[in-house]
C-alpha positions as CSV (number, residue, x, y, z in Angstrom):
1,M,-96.7,-128.0,69.2
2,Q,-100.2,-127.9,69.6
3,H,-102.5,-129.9,68.2
4,V,-106.2,-130.2,66.6
5,S,-108.7,-133.0,66.9
6,F,-111.2,-134.3,64.3
7,P,-114.6,-135.6,65.2
8,D,-113.0,-139.1,64.7
9,G,-110.6,-138.8,67.4
10,S,-107.7,-138.5,65.4
11,T,-105.4,-135.5,65.9
12,C,-103.0,-133.1,63.9
13,P,-100.5,-130.7,64.5
14,S,-102.0,-127.0,64.6
15,L,-99.6,-125.6,62.1
16,G,-99.0,-126.6,58.5
17,L,-97.3,-126.0,55.4
18,G,-99.5,-124.5,52.2
19,T,-98.5,-124.9,48.9
20,W,-100.8,-122.3,46.9
21,R,-98.8,-121.1,43.9
22,M,-96.5,-123.9,43.9
23,G,-96.3,-126.1,40.7
24,E,-96.8,-123.4,38.3
25,S,-93.5,-123.1,36.7
26,K,-90.9,-125.4,35.8
27,R,-88.3,-123.2,36.5
28,E,-89.4,-122.9,40.3
29,R,-90.0,-126.7,40.4
30,S,-86.6,-127.4,42.3
31,A,-86.8,-124.5,44.7
32,E,-90.7,-125.8,45.6
33,V,-89.6,-129.4,46.0
34,A,-86.7,-128.2,48.3
35,A,-88.7,-126.3,50.1
36,V,-91.0,-128.8,51.2
37,R,-88.2,-131.0,51.9
38,L,-86.7,-128.6,54.3
39,A,-90.1,-128.2,56.0
40,L,-90.2,-131.6,56.4
41,E,-86.7,-132.1,57.9
42,I,-87.3,-129.0,60.5
43,G,-90.6,-130.4,61.5
44,Y,-93.6,-129.6,59.7
45,R,-96.1,-132.6,59.6
46,V,-98.9,-131.3,57.7
47,I,-98.8,-130.4,54.0
48,D,-102.0,-128.8,52.6
49,T,-102.4,-129.0,48.7
50,A,-105.2,-128.9,45.9
51,E,-105.6,-130.2,42.6
52,M,-106.3,-126.5,41.6
53,Y,-102.8,-125.4,42.7
54,G,-100.8,-125.4,39.4
55,E,-103.6,-127.5,37.9
56,G,-101.8,-130.5,39.9
57,G,-98.8,-129.2,40.0
58,A,-98.4,-128.4,43.6
59,E,-99.4,-132.3,44.2
60,E,-96.2,-133.3,42.3
61,V,-94.3,-131.0,44.1
62,V,-95.5,-132.5,47.0
63,G,-95.4,-135.8,46.1
64,Q,-91.6,-135.8,45.0
65,A,-90.7,-134.1,48.1
66,L,-92.3,-136.3,50.5
67,A,-90.9,-139.4,48.4
68,E,-87.3,-138.1,48.6
69,A,-88.0,-137.2,52.4
70,M,-89.2,-140.6,53.1
71,R,-86.3,-142.3,50.9
72,A,-83.8,-140.2,53.1
73,G,-85.3,-141.7,56.3
74,T,-86.3,-138.1,57.4
75,V,-90.2,-139.4,57.6
76,T,-92.2,-142.5,57.2
77,R,-95.5,-141.9,55.5
78,D,-97.8,-142.4,58.8
79,E,-95.8,-139.1,60.2
80,V,-97.3,-136.7,57.7
81,F,-100.6,-135.7,57.6
82,V,-101.3,-134.6,53.7
83,V,-104.5,-132.7,52.7
84,S,-105.8,-131.9,49.2
85,K,-108.9,-130.6,47.4
86,V,-111.0,-131.6,44.7
87,Y,-112.5,-129.1,42.3
88,P,-116.1,-128.2,42.6
89,H,-116.7,-129.1,39.3
90,N,-115.4,-132.5,39.6
91,A,-117.4,-133.2,43.0
92,S,-120.1,-135.6,41.3
93,R,-120.3,-138.9,42.8
94,Q,-118.0,-140.3,40.1
95,G,-116.0,-137.0,39.4
96,V,-114.7,-137.3,43.3
97,R,-113.4,-140.7,42.4
98,E,-111.7,-139.9,39.5
99,A,-110.2,-136.7,40.9
100,C,-109.1,-138.3,43.9
101,E,-107.4,-141.1,41.9
102,R,-105.4,-138.2,40.1
103,S,-104.2,-136.6,43.0
104,R,-103.3,-139.8,44.7
105,R,-101.2,-140.5,41.4
106,R,-99.8,-137.1,41.2
107,M,-98.4,-137.4,45.0
108,G,-97.7,-141.2,44.7
109,L,-100.0,-142.0,47.6
110,E,-102.3,-144.8,48.5
111,R,-104.1,-142.7,51.0
112,I,-105.0,-139.0,51.6
113,D,-105.4,-137.9,54.7
114,L,-108.2,-135.2,54.5
115,Y,-109.8,-134.8,51.3
116,L,-111.8,-131.6,51.1
117,L,-114.7,-129.8,48.8
118,H,-112.4,-126.4,47.6
119,W,-116.0,-125.0,47.5
120,R,-119.4,-125.2,46.8
121,G,-120.6,-125.8,43.0
122,S,-123.1,-127.0,41.1
123,H,-123.1,-130.6,42.1
124,R,-125.6,-131.8,44.8
125,L,-123.8,-132.2,48.3
126,A,-125.4,-135.6,48.7
127,D,-123.5,-136.7,45.9
128,T,-120.3,-135.4,46.9
129,V,-120.7,-136.8,50.3
130,A,-121.7,-140.2,48.7
131,G,-118.4,-139.9,46.5
132,F,-116.3,-139.2,49.5
133,D,-117.8,-142.1,51.6
134,A,-117.1,-144.3,48.6
135,L,-113.5,-143.3,49.0
136,I,-113.2,-144.0,52.4
137,E,-114.3,-147.3,52.1
138,R,-111.8,-148.4,49.4
139,G,-109.1,-146.7,51.8
140,Y,-108.4,-144.1,49.4
141,I,-108.8,-141.3,51.9
142,A,-108.8,-141.3,55.7
143,R,-111.6,-138.5,56.1
144,W,-113.0,-135.7,54.1
145,G,-114.1,-132.0,55.0
146,V,-114.9,-129.2,53.0
147,S,-113.5,-125.4,52.3
148,N,-115.2,-121.9,52.1
149,F,-118.4,-123.2,53.7
150,D,-120.1,-120.6,55.5
151,V,-122.7,-121.3,58.5
152,D,-125.5,-121.9,56.4
153,D,-123.8,-124.3,54.1
154,M,-122.6,-126.2,56.8
155,Q,-125.8,-126.7,58.3
156,E,-127.2,-127.7,55.0
157,L,-124.4,-130.2,54.7
158,V,-124.9,-131.8,58.1
159,G,-128.4,-132.4,57.1
160,V,-127.7,-134.6,54.0
161,K,-127.2,-138.5,54.6
162,G,-123.6,-138.6,56.1
163,G,-123.0,-135.0,56.2
164,E,-122.1,-135.1,59.8
165,A,-118.9,-137.0,59.0
166,C,-117.4,-133.8,58.0
167,A,-114.2,-133.6,59.7
168,A,-113.1,-129.9,58.9
169,N,-113.9,-126.8,57.1
170,Q,-110.8,-124.8,55.7
171,V,-111.5,-120.6,55.3
172,Y,-109.7,-117.5,55.3
173,Y,-109.2,-116.5,58.9
174,S,-106.6,-114.3,60.0
175,L,-106.4,-111.1,62.4
176,G,-107.1,-108.9,59.0
177,E,-109.7,-111.3,58.3
178,R,-111.8,-112.1,61.8
179,G,-115.3,-112.4,60.1
180,A,-115.4,-116.5,60.6
181,G,-115.1,-115.5,64.3
182,F,-118.4,-114.4,64.5
183,D,-120.6,-117.3,64.1
184,L,-118.9,-119.6,61.8
185,L,-116.1,-120.7,64.1
186,P,-118.3,-120.9,67.2
187,W,-120.5,-123.3,65.1
188,L,-117.6,-125.5,64.2
189,Q,-116.6,-125.8,67.6
190,R,-119.8,-126.8,68.9
191,H,-119.8,-129.7,66.3
192,A,-115.6,-130.2,67.4
193,M,-114.7,-129.7,63.6
194,P,-111.1,-127.9,63.3
195,L,-111.2,-124.5,61.2
196,M,-108.2,-124.8,59.0
197,A,-106.9,-121.4,58.3
198,Y,-105.3,-120.4,54.8
199,C,-104.0,-117.0,54.4
200,P,-103.5,-116.9,58.3
201,I,-100.9,-114.0,58.1
202,D,-102.8,-112.2,55.4
203,R,-100.2,-112.9,52.7
204,G,-97.3,-111.3,54.7
205,R,-99.0,-107.5,54.8
206,I,-99.3,-108.1,58.4
207,A,-95.5,-108.3,58.7
208,G,-95.1,-104.6,59.3
209,D,-97.9,-103.9,61.9
210,T,-96.8,-101.6,64.5
211,A,-99.0,-102.9,67.0
212,L,-98.3,-106.4,66.3
213,Q,-94.4,-105.8,66.7
214,Q,-95.1,-104.2,70.0
215,V,-96.5,-107.5,71.4
216,A,-93.9,-109.7,69.3
217,D,-90.9,-107.2,70.9
218,R,-92.2,-108.7,74.7
219,H,-91.5,-112.4,73.4
220,G,-88.3,-111.7,71.3
221,A,-90.8,-112.6,68.4
222,T,-91.7,-110.8,64.8
223,A,-95.1,-109.6,64.1
224,T,-96.0,-112.6,61.5
225,Q,-94.9,-114.9,64.4
226,V,-97.7,-113.4,66.8
227,A,-100.2,-113.3,64.2
228,L,-99.8,-116.7,63.4
229,A,-99.8,-117.6,67.3
230,W,-103.0,-115.8,67.9
231,V,-104.5,-118.0,65.0
232,M,-103.6,-121.3,66.6
233,Q,-104.3,-120.0,70.0
234,Q,-108.1,-120.1,69.0
235,R,-109.9,-123.4,70.3
236,G,-110.0,-125.8,67.4
237,V,-108.2,-123.7,64.7
238,M,-104.9,-124.6,62.7
239,A,-102.9,-122.3,60.5
240,I,-101.4,-123.5,57.2
241,P,-99.2,-120.4,55.7
242,K,-97.4,-120.8,52.5
243,A,-93.7,-120.6,52.7
244,V,-90.7,-121.5,50.4
245,R,-87.9,-119.2,51.9
246,E,-85.8,-121.2,54.6
247,A,-86.0,-118.2,56.8
248,H,-90.0,-118.1,56.5
249,L,-90.2,-121.7,56.8
250,R,-88.5,-121.6,60.6
251,E,-90.0,-118.1,61.5
252,N,-93.6,-119.8,61.1
253,L,-92.5,-123.0,62.9
254,A,-91.0,-121.1,65.8
255,S,-94.7,-119.5,66.0
256,A,-95.9,-122.8,67.4
257,S,-94.2,-122.5,70.4
258,L,-95.3,-118.7,71.1
259,Q,-97.9,-118.8,73.9
260,L,-99.7,-115.2,74.0
261,S,-100.6,-113.8,77.3
262,A,-104.3,-112.0,78.1
263,E,-102.5,-108.8,78.0
264,D,-101.2,-109.7,74.3
265,L,-104.7,-110.9,73.3
266,A,-106.3,-107.5,74.6
267,A,-103.8,-105.5,73.0
268,I,-104.6,-107.3,69.6
269,D,-108.2,-107.0,69.8
270,R,-107.9,-103.2,70.4
271,R,-105.9,-103.3,66.9
272,F,-107.9,-105.8,65.2
273,P,-111.6,-105.5,67.1
274,P,-113.3,-109.0,66.8
275,P,-116.5,-108.8,64.7
276,R,-119.6,-107.4,66.0
277,A,-121.6,-108.5,63.0
278,K,-122.1,-111.0,60.3
279,T,-120.1,-110.3,57.3
280,A,-119.6,-112.4,54.0
281,L,-116.8,-115.1,54.5
282,A,-113.9,-113.8,52.8
283,M,-112.0,-115.9,50.1
284,A,-108.7,-115.6,48.5
């Protein structure tokens, strides 16, 4: 599997598992834990969650699945890269520390590998960054980043004391939402910051696309796998699709081994043209 590199020189796989909408229903809890367990068993090594997802419920799902997988010997803690996010209204210097403690407790973790500001809020970036720095000093997080930040946000961030330590930016990026590729992705590439693509298959809407399926047929793959492979084939980009069903988990994982040719990429560009002008950053 391909990897992306962070500014500190560390790396993680280019494909992870998203957990948005998990933890919202107690009736679904066992199935969701089983899905994350299975993901770890078949080879996923990046798990993305947030305190917003199920108001902490998704973090509890991740924590339970990870604890069970470690007890079973499926993985060790250091083999799994865990990402979580702080609500903007909790992103004051003190609020970040308290929110991180709650997230760590829900997941049963001493350390979160990447901790993101979920989107911009009313707190000063300088205070949020100071809070992140304090968490790193205490060993509670390994690195920090942001989510849903456009170029102007990133430029303001790196102008803040300590802001240049930002490790990644998670945004909506897919064939159906290529806007970030106009200026944000090039900016991140110049600064060696990975772009973490959420909704990389447009919530499944792209699965029935005829043009993508024609490309997929050349590889014995699915349109969804082609869409994911395209995302991961962009330099410095990783994909974090959400999946619960076993078939989808396996289908998504297999996309990491799919290499698209120049002919494939040209066909994809004809169907999903790259942006020619700045557009507002998509959010979901």
